[in-house]
N, C-alpha and C positions, 0 to 999 in steps of 0.2 A: 955437332955438339949443341945441346939444347941450353938456352939461356935460363937463368933462374926465374925470370918472369914467365917464360913459356912453360917451364916445369910446373910452376904454381898454377898456371892456367889449366894445364892438363890434369893436375891433381884435383882442382875444383870441378872439372867436368866429370872425372871419374867418381868423386864423392857424390855429385848430383845424380849420377846414374844409380848408385847404390841406394840413395834416398828414395828414388822413384820405385825401385824394385822392392824395397822393404814395404813401402806403402801399398804397392800392388798386391803383394802376398798377404797383407793384412786385410784385404778386401773381403766383402761379404760372401762372394762366391766360394772362397776357400773356407769360410766358416760353415756354410750350409751344405754345399754339394760335394766338395773335394777336400774335406777337412784334413786328411792325411798330408796333403801338399803343404799345409801350414807348418809342418815339421821342418820346413826349410828355414823358418825364421830364426831358430837357435843357431843354425849353420851360418846364416848371414851375420848374426851377432858375433860369432867367433871370427869370421873373416875380417869384420870391421875392427874388433879388438886387437887383432894382429897387424892391422895397418894395410891389409891387402886392398881395402877400398880406395887407397891412394895409388895403387900400382896396377889395378885392373879396372876395365870398364865392365859393369854388370848389365846384363840384358836377359831377355827371355825369348823362348820360342815355345808358344803355348804355355804349359806349366813348367817348363824346364828352365832352370837357372843356368845362364851361360856367362862365363867370364873370359875376357880376352885382353889383348894389348891394343885393340883397335882405338884409334883416336876418335873416330866418328861412330855414331849409332849405326848398327848393322854390320854384318861381316861379309867380306869378299871370300870367294872360294879358297884363296890361297892363305887366309889368315887362320892360325891355330887357335883353338879354344878348348876350354874345359866345360862340360855340361853335367849338371846334377839333376837327376830325376828322383823324386821321393817315391818310395814304394809303400803300398798299403800295410805291409808287415812291419813298418818302422825303420826299414833300411833305406838304402839309396843305391842307384846305379850312377857311376861316374864314368864319363867318356872323355878321353883326351883325343882330339882330332887334329891331325897335322896333314900336310899336303899329301903325304904318301901312305896314309892309313890312320887307324884308330887303335887305342888301347882302352879296354873296358874293365872296370873294377866293380864288383858287387860288394857293398859294405853293409854289415849288419846293423850299424848304428849311425846316428847323425853326428858326425864329428870329423875333424881333419886328422885323419890317420897318417902314420908315416908313409904309407903307400900314396896317399893323396899329396902329401908334401913332396914326394919324389916326382909328381907330375907338375906341381906348381913351380918347381925350380927351373925346369927347361922352358916352361911357358914365360917365366920372368926374363929369360935370356933373349926372347924375341924383342926386337925394337918396337916401340910404340909407332904405329902407322895408321 
């Protein structure tokens, strides 16, 4: 069982990870060279408005947004995560990776669809580690 103090500490760490990611995607390289990747900013805003920034750590792998229940920066091979890749056509590819495989969704718009919600629910069930 996690104490209230430790829970607040974890939330603060998660929030800080989202602040960094938001700042990173607002950077100049995404304004000039890979402008379509900036489409992730409205998605980040939705995640934050729904409080997911207190429940997941945000990170990146190149231009891919990744969210997980990892307490520390970086993922081990056994840790599940959701990855969001922005597509030039305005859609996105969402990949849910767990130890025994992956589920891939192609979404036509930048939003949290019911299908994405159905991937967030099992990810939230994993313990923070």
